[in-house]
C-alpha positions in Angstrom: 17.8 -16.8 19.8 18.3 -13.0 20.1 15.9 -11.2 22.4 16.0 -8.0 20.2 12.5 -6.9 19.1 13.8 -6.7 15.5 14.6 -10.4 15.7 11.1 -11.2 17.0 9.5 -9.3 14.1 11.7 -10.9 11.4 9.7 -12.5 8.6 10.6 -14.1 5.3 8.3 -14.6 2.3 7.8 -18.3 1.5 5.0 -17.9 -1.0 2.6 -15.3 -2.5 1.4 -13.4 0.6 2.7 -16.1 3.0 5.5 -15.3 5.5 7.4 -17.5 7.9 8.9 -16.5 11.2 9.4 -17.5 14.8 7.4 -16.9 17.9 10.3 -15.8 20.0 10.7 -17.4 23.5 11.8 -14.0 24.9 8.5 -12.3 24.0 6.3 -14.3 26.3 4.3 -13.9 29.5 4.8 -17.0 31.5 4.9 -19.8 29.0 2.6 -18.1 26.5 3.5 -15.8 23.6 2.7 -12.1 24.2 -0.5 -11.0 22.5 0.9 -7.6 21.6 3.9 -9.2 19.9 1.6 -11.4 17.8 -0.5 -8.3 16.9 2.6 -6.6 15.8 3.7 -9.6 13.7 0.3 -9.5 11.9 0.7 -5.8 11.3 4.2 -6.4 9.8 2.9 -9.2 7.5 0.1 -6.9 6.3 2.6 -4.1 5.5 4.9 -6.5 3.7 2.0 -8.0 1.7 0.9 -4.5 0.6 4.3 -3.4 -0.4 5.3 0.1 -1.5 4.0 3.5 -0.5 4.3 5.3 2.8 1.7 3.3 4.6 1.6 2.0 8.1 -0.8 -0.2 10.1 -3.1 2.5 11.4 -5.6 0.1 12.9 -5.2 -3.6 13.8 -8.1 -5.6 15.1 -7.1 -9.1 16.3 -9.1 -12.0 17.6 -7.1 -14.6 19.5 -8.2 -18.1 18.6 -5.6 -20.2 20.4 -2.5 -19.7 22.6 0.5 -20.9 20.6 3.9 -21.9 22.1 7.2 -20.3 21.1 8.5 -21.9 17.9 8.0 -21.7 14.1 4.8 -20.1 12.7 3.6 -18.6 9.4 1.4 -15.7 8.5 -1.1 -15.9 5.6 -2.3 -12.7 4.1 -5.1 -11.6 1.8 -5.5 -8.1 0.4 -9.2 -7.2 0.7 -8.8 -3.6 -0.5 -6.1 -1.6 -2.1 -7.1 2.1 -2.2 -5.4 5.5 -2.7 -5.5 6.3 1.0 -6.7 3.2 2.7 -6.0 -0.5 2.2 -7.2 -3.5 4.2 -5.4 -6.8 4.6 -6.6 -10.0 6.4 -3.9 -11.9 8.2 -3.9 -15.3 9.9 -1.1 -16.4 12.2 -0.8 -20.2 12.2 1.3 -22.7 14.1 1.4 -25.9 12.1 -2.2 -25.9 10.8 -3.8 -24.3 13.8 -4.9 -20.7 13.6 -3.8 -18.7 16.6 -4.7 -15.1 15.6 -7.0 -13.7 12.9 -6.4 -10.0 12.3 -7.8 -7.3 10.0 -5.2 -4.6 9.3 -6.0 -1.2 8.0 -3.1 0.5 6.2 -2.8 4.2 5.7 -0.7 7.3 6.6 -0.8 8.1 10.3 -0.9 11.7 11.4 2.5 12.5 12.7 3.7 16.1 13.1 0.3 17.8 12.3 -1.1 19.2 15.6 -4.5 17.7 16.5 -7.6 19.8 16.5 -8.4 18.4 20.0 -6.5 16.1 22.3 -7.4 14.6 25.7 -4.0 13.2 26.4 -4.1 11.6 29.9 -0.4 10.8 30.1 1.6 14.0 29.8 0.3 15.6 33.1 0.7 12.3 35.0 4.1 10.9 33.9 7.5 12.4 33.1 9.1 11.7 29.7 11.7 9.4 31.5 11.2 7.1 34.5 12.3 8.5 37.8 15.5 6.9 39.2 13.6 5.0 41.9 11.4 3.1 39.3 13.2 -0.2 38.9 13.3 -2.2 35.6 11.8 -5.6 35.5 14.7 -7.9 36.2 16.2 -10.1 38.9 14.5 -9.4 42.2 11.6 -7.6 40.7 8.1 -8.9 41.6 7.3 -9.5 37.9 10.7 -11.2 37.1 10.2 -14.8 35.8 6.8 -13.9 34.4 7.4 -11.0 32.0 10.0 -12.5 29.8 9.8 -9.7 27.3 11.9 -7.7 29.7 14.8 -9.6 28.0 14.1 -7.6 24.9 12.9 -4.3 26.2 13.4 -2.1 29.3 10.1 -2.2 31.2 9.8 0.0 34.3 6.3 -0.2 36.0 5.4 2.1 38.8 4.9 -0.8 41.3 2.5 1.2 43.5 0.0 1.2 40.6 -0.1 -2.6 40.5 -1.5 -3.0 44.0 -5.2 -3.7 44.8 -7.0 -0.4 44.4 -9.7 -0.7 47.1 -12.5 -0.2 44.6 -10.9 2.7 42.8 -10.4 2.5 39.0 -6.9 1.2 38.3 -4.4 3.5 36.5 -1.3 1.3 35.9 1.7 3.4 34.8 5.0 2.2 33.1 7.8 3.3 30.9 9.1 1.1 28.1 11.7 1.2 25.4 13.4 -1.5 23.3 17.0 -2.6 23.9 19.6 -1.7 21.3 17.3 0.3 19.0 14.8 3.1 18.7 11.1 2.3 19.1 9.3 1.9 15.8 5.8 1.5 14.7 5.6 -2.3 15.5 7.1 -1.8 18.9 4.6 1.0 19.7 1.8 -1.4 18.7 3.2 -4.1 20.9 3.1 -1.6 23.8 -0.7 -1.4 23.4 -0.7 -4.7 25.4 2.5 -4.3 27.5 1.0 -3.7 31.0 0.2 -6.3 33.6 -3.6 -6.9 33.6 -5.8 -4.4 35.3 -7.2 -7.3 37.3 -4.2 -6.8 39.7 -6.5 -4.1 41.1 -8.9 -6.8 42.4 -6.0 -9.2 43.4 -6.5 -11.4 40.4 -2.9 -11.8 39.2 -3.0 -15.1 37.1 -3.0 -15.5 33.3 -5.6 -13.2 31.7 -6.1 -14.5 28.2 -6.9 -11.8 25.6 -9.9 -12.6 23.4 -9.9 -9.5 21.2 -7.5 -6.6 20.9 -7.8 -3.5 18.7 -4.9 -1.0 18.4 -4.8 2.4 16.6 -1.5 3.9 15.4 -1.9 7.7 15.8 1.7 8.8 15.2 5.3 7.6 14.6 7.2 7.3 17.9 10.2 9.5 18.6 13.4 7.9 19.8 13.2 7.6 23.6 11.0 6.2 26.3 7.3 5.4 25.7 5.0 6.2 28.5 2.0 3.9 29.0 -1.1 4.1 31.2 -3.5 1.2 31.4 -7.1 1.7 32.6 -10.4 -0.1 32.5 -14.1 0.5 32.8 -15.3 -2.7 34.4 -13.9 -6.0 35.7 -16.6 -8.5 35.7 -16.8 -12.0 37.1 -15.6 -13.5 33.8 -14.7 -10.6 31.4 -12.8 -7.4 31.7 -11.9 -4.5 29.4 -8.5 -2.9 29.3 -7.3 0.3 27.6 -3.7 1.3 26.9 -2.6 4.8 25.9 1.0 5.0 24.7 2.7 8.4 24.5 6.2 9.1 23.2 8.9 11.3 24.8 7.7 14.3 22.8 4.2 14.0 24.3 2.4 12.6 21.2 -0.2 9.9 21.5 1.3 7.2 19.3 -1.0 4.2 20.1 -4.4 3.7 21.6 -5.6 0.1 22.3 -8.6 -1.6 23.8 -9.0 -5.3 24.6 -11.5 -7.7 26.0 -10.0 -10.4 28.1 -10.9 -13.1 30.7 -10.6 -12.6 34.4 -8.0 -14.9 36.1 -9.4 -17.3 38.7 -9.0 -16.4 42.4 -5.9 -17.9 43.9 
């Protein structure tokens, strides 16, 4: 199976509002399907179910109900509102008859080239539009190789120094991402709202950190080039932690903001 992101997002309609696809083995973290990829699949199904008009998934709120394995799946949609500016679609991602994700997708027109009235962009002053030459891609020999399989389908270049324990300081993980073989699109940008290693690396908890709830906002359409991502948090508890992603394109626009609630990996 191709590792291209477009292959991972491919859906076919098999009934009214029902779409079939494949949870791609390349878009996994360890053995489990990447949460951001599943959120993007739900957004794609909602957009297809709506049909017509210049609308995009401007907000996607996903609850993760189970952790599916790579393989066949289907997406069932229900249009809750079809409005002139805003529409809302419910989406469930199922594997066999078990629900894995329940999402509510708000469709509308994202602001794109209009300048914001106010912006507190945390990325532009911190990261260059392209990764420095000494920032290595995840691949053979990288500390995250063998875990972050989605590096088969996109070029992921984390600043490794930001993955180290932070000695009590708030983590600010930094990475550059772009898909292989094509320009980043709306769905890829939404996926990048969950692309970072968990902020729990800051407290030396590096195991699987299952996402419970993830909400992503699409603020603009990404330009063709690298996406810059910073990942931060407010608090890492004993059981729960929050994680925020800010995704900025090569032209300096905030394209996606995302926040999730996840579970802290056990001490190893």
